[in-house]
C-alpha positions in Angstrom: -3.5 -11.5 12.4 -6.1 -12.8 14.8 -4.8 -16.3 14.3 -1.2 -15.2 15.2 -2.4 -13.2 18.2 -4.4 -16.2 19.5 -1.5 -18.6 19.0 1.4 -16.4 20.4 -0.1 -14.0 22.9 -1.4 -14.9 26.4 -5.0 -14.5 27.3 -4.1 -11.8 29.7 -1.2 -9.5 28.8 1.8 -9.3 31.1 1.6 -6.0 33.1 5.3 -5.2 32.5 5.2 -5.7 28.7 3.3 -2.8 27.2 3.9 -4.1 23.7 1.6 -7.1 24.5 -1.1 -4.7 25.7 -0.7 -2.7 22.5 -0.9 -5.8 20.2 -3.8 -7.4 22.0 -6.2 -4.5 21.5 -7.7 -4.2 18.0 -7.0 -0.7 16.8 -8.5 0.9 13.7 -5.6 3.1 12.5 -7.9 5.1 10.2 -10.2 6.0 13.1 -7.3 7.0 15.3 -5.8 9.1 12.5 -9.1 10.8 11.7 -9.6 11.7 15.4 -6.0 13.0 15.8 -6.3 15.0 12.5 -9.5 16.6 13.8 -7.7 17.6 17.0 -4.8 19.0 15.0 -7.3 20.7 12.7 -5.6 19.3 9.6 -6.8 17.4 6.5 -5.6 13.9 5.9 -6.7 14.2 2.3 -4.3 17.1 1.8 -1.4 14.9 2.9 -2.4 12.2 0.4 -2.9 14.4 -2.5 -0.4 17.3 -2.1 3.2 16.9 -3.2 4.3 20.0 -1.1 3.1 21.1 2.3 4.0 23.9 4.6 6.5 23.5 7.5 3.8 23.7 10.2 1.6 21.2 8.3 4.6 18.9 7.9 5.0 18.8 11.7 1.3 17.9 12.1 1.7 15.2 9.4 4.8 13.8 11.0 3.0 13.7 14.4 0.2 11.7 12.8 2.7 9.4 11.2 4.4 8.9 14.5 1.0 8.1 16.2 0.2 5.5 13.5 3.7 4.0 13.8 3.5 3.9 17.6 0.2 1.9 17.5 2.3 -1.0 16.1 -0.5 -2.5 14.1 0.5 -1.5 10.6 3.7 -1.6 8.5 5.6 1.4 7.4 4.4 0.7 3.9 0.8 0.8 5.0 1.4 4.0 6.9 3.2 5.6 3.9 0.2 4.8 1.7 -2.1 6.7 4.0 0.2 9.8 3.6 1.4 9.4 0.0 4.9 8.4 1.2 7.2 5.4 0.8 8.1 3.1 3.7 11.6 4.5 4.1 10.2 8.1 4.3 8.0 6.9 7.2 11.0 5.7 9.0 12.8 9.0 8.5 9.7 11.0 9.6 9.4 8.9 12.8 13.1 9.4 13.6 12.8 13.2 13.1 9.6 13.5 15.2 11.2 11.4 18.0 14.0 13.9 18.1 11.7 16.9 18.0 9.6 15.5 20.8 12.7 15.3 23.0 13.7 18.9 22.3 10.3 20.7 21.8 8.3 20.7 25.0 5.3 22.3 23.3 5.2 19.6 20.7 5.6 16.9 23.3 2.6 18.5 25.3 0.6 18.5 22.0 1.4 14.9 21.4 0.5 13.8 25.0 -2.8 15.7 24.8 -3.7 14.1 21.5 -2.7 10.7 22.8 -4.9 11.1 26.0 -7.9 12.4 24.1 -8.0 9.6 21.6 -7.1 7.0 24.2 -4.2 5.2 22.5 
């Protein structure tokens, strides 16, 4: 990954291309997810091990999946492995949470707060 970054990305990211900024910084997804899970007061281990979770817990899990997906440093398969899901389920959960964020202002506020506190 570092070799690809060095070859294809400029030394300084272009100000109008946020995706370059995102790719340039090295992000540890596990650390980000741990911090976000702590803020949501949920257990990542539960998501990996439990086949059924409650509706409120599912929203928190989906929010964590969305945060990991938005970082853009791992594949859907890798994200799915962290949550005990397949790659296509990750795509579906991202799609669902995107729609929920548009409609539910409380959830959007929660997401923005988490994002600002863990500095992603």
